[in-house]
C-alpha positions, 0 to 999 in steps of 0.5 A: 511084317517080321521084325528082328528082336532087340538086343535085350531079347537076345543072349549071347549066340542067338541068331536071327534070320529074314529072307526076301527073294535072295537078299538075307538079313541076319542079327547075331548077338555077341557082345552086342548085336551085329546086323549084316545084309547080303545077297546070295548068302548060304541060309540059317543052316550054315553056322560054326562055333567061335571062342569068346571070353567069359566075363569075369573068367579066363575060361572061353565059351563056345558061341554059335556064329552064322556063316555070314559073319565068319565071311565078312571077317574073313574078307575084311582081313582084320581091317575094315577097308570098306568102312574107311573108304565109304566113310571118306566121301559119304553122300549122307552128311546131315544128321536128321535123315529119314532112316530109310534114306540113310539105308539107301545112301549107305547101300549106294556108298557101298556099291560105289566103292566095290565098283572102284575096287574092281576098276582099280584091279582092272586099271590100278592107279588111274583114278583116285576114289574121289576122282572116280566118284566125281566121274560117276557123278558128272556121268549121271548128271551130265549138263543138267543144272536146275537154273537152266530149267524154264519154269512156268511164268507166275502170270500163267500159273495154271499152264505148265510148260513142256520144258519144265522137266530136264531132257535126257542127256547122254551118258559119257563114260571112259572105255579103254581100247587101242592107244590113241592121241588125246583129243584134249591135249592135241587141241592144247598143242600137247603130245600125249597119248592114251588108252582111254576114250568116251563111249559117247563122244568117240574121242580119246581122252587121258584119264590119269591122277595127274591129268584128267582130260575126260573131265576137263573135255566134258565139264570144263569147256 
């Protein structure tokens, strides 16, 4: 299986690529190794040059740079907002985690933050990043709790109950349509109208920073 060269095996400007279907993994050595992973990215022929200061001199060197690095720097806009948002509420809080799980959690965090950016473009100011992650997490978990599972009795350890595994739970997600009266607020004798509703329950529920009736209706009954 091909592997990327180590930093000691590379000099400034060296580029190494690996492909798998439409996924590209690139390593570029600048002052140190820079590793990037992306999908639907131009190949290794798309390179350009950047200027780097020569150590111990005011002169600048022309260094080859892969297109994926220039794309990343252009989209970053000077400040890596993605890293800032991912670092705020990471899944992976423990240090002793197998390396492939750490990569999986990081990719999951990145995908979730990217989806929040798109959501915020469509519905600006509706949810904070933390509230968005909570809604997604509860939608995936549903009402499942490990304490509610029926474990086999110790007296009959050779018999496995069919109720050990959790049953499938419906996926509750907010959708946006016509303006309606909030179901949860109406039950509290409050007048409030919202564009959001639950795709599964079919009732209108507020999804706001100051009032999240969607969460209260599903998880605080």
